[in-house]
C-alpha positions as CSV (number, residue, x, y, z in Angstrom):
1,M,35.8,-4.6,3.4
2,L,38.3,-1.8,3.4
3,S,38.2,0.4,6.5
4,A,41.2,2.7,6.4
5,D,40.9,6.5,6.5
6,H,43.3,7.1,3.6
7,Y,44.8,5.3,0.6
8,I,47.5,6.0,-1.9
9,I,46.2,5.2,-5.4
10,E,48.6,4.0,-8.0
11,V,47.8,2.9,-11.5
12,G,50.4,0.5,-12.7
13,K,53.4,1.8,-10.8
14,V,52.4,5.5,-11.3
15,P,51.2,7.3,-8.2
16,A,47.9,9.0,-9.1
17,G,46.9,10.6,-5.8
18,I,45.6,10.1,-2.3
19,L,42.1,9.2,-1.3
20,A,40.9,10.4,2.2
21,R,37.8,9.5,4.1
22,V,35.5,12.5,4.6
23,E,32.6,11.6,6.8
24,S,30.8,8.8,4.9
25,S,32.6,9.3,1.5
26,F,36.1,9.6,0.1
27,Q,37.8,12.6,-1.4
28,F,40.5,12.3,-4.1
29,F,43.6,14.5,-4.2
30,A,45.5,14.2,-7.5
31,S,49.2,14.0,-7.8
32,A,49.3,12.9,-11.5
33,T,48.6,15.3,-14.3
34,E,46.2,12.8,-15.9
35,A,44.2,12.6,-12.7
36,L,43.8,16.4,-12.2
37,P,40.2,16.5,-13.6
38,L,39.3,14.3,-10.5
39,N,41.1,16.5,-8.0
40,R,39.0,17.1,-4.9
41,K,36.1,15.0,-6.3
42,T,34.1,13.0,-3.7
43,F,33.3,9.3,-4.3
44,P,30.9,7.1,-2.3
45,T,33.3,4.2,-2.1
46,V,36.9,3.4,-2.5
47,A,36.1,1.1,-5.4
48,D,34.3,3.9,-7.2
49,A,37.3,6.2,-6.8
50,I,39.8,3.6,-7.9
51,S,37.7,2.9,-11.0
52,A,37.4,6.6,-12.0
53,V,41.2,7.2,-11.4
54,A,42.2,4.2,-13.4
55,H,39.9,5.3,-16.2
56,A,41.4,8.8,-16.2
57,M,45.0,7.5,-16.1
58,A,44.3,5.1,-19.0
59,R,43.7,8.1,-21.2
60,R,47.4,8.9,-21.0
61,D,48.2,5.8,-22.9
62,A,45.5,6.4,-25.5
């Protein structure tokens, strides 16, 4: 179980943004252009955020 208050999310070796704990959820702050649609979005779990960011970043290769 992950218990940190913040995470740096990378997809491949590309930094996508930072995930910060906000009360009982996690808010994403984008640094990659492809992840901007998710900027400031709140996720219930770290895994949910990572999945959404990975999906958004995958579109850059499509």
